[in-house]
N, C-alpha and C positions, 0 to 999 in steps of 0.2 A: 413506460418502464423500459421498453426495448431500446429507445434512444439513449437512455442512461447506461444501460448495459453495453451498448455499442461504443459509446463514448469512453467508458471505463476500459474496455478491451483495447481500443486504439491508443489510449493514454498509456496503459500498461506496456503495450508493445513498443511504443516510442521510447518510454523511459528505460525499458530493458535494454534496448540497443545502446543507449547512452551509457548506462551503468556497465554494460559488458565491455566497453572500451576504456574504462577508467583503469589506469595502471597504478600499482602500489605506490610508486614515487609521486603520484599526483594527489594522494589522500590528504596531505596537509596544505594543498594549494588553496588560495582564497576563492570565494564565490562572489557573485554580485552582492550578496548580503554580507557586508563587511565583518559581521560578528561570527560567521559560519565558515568552516573549512569544507572541502569536499567530503571529508570523513563525517563531519557533523550532519551535512545534508543527507548523505546516504543512510546514516543511522536514523535520522528523522523519517525518511521515506520508508525504511524497513519497519520501523515502529508503527507508522500509520497503516501500513499494509497488514501487519499482524493484528492490530486492533480492528481494522475493517473486516478482516476475515473471521475473527472471533465473534464479532458483534451479532451477525445474523443468527448464529447458533444459540447465543445467550439470550436473544430477545425473541426467538421464534415463538409464535403463539402456541399454546397448549391445545391439544385436541379437546373439543367439547364432549367427545364420546367417552364415557366412563365404563370401566369393566363392571359388568353386572354381577360377577361372582364375588 
């Protein structure tokens, strides 16, 4: 698990550096994926990050301990 967390942290840090340098006039530029613009790719990345952040909370196991009262 630690390797996965470390890899995610390094990936997020690297992606953040790239995203921070995108200028507004570059948002409609093409990407290597010919069907996607920079804007499309950023929207996809943000959507994936939001879903990933929400998923652990939504799927967290419930406590097996019940309130005795």
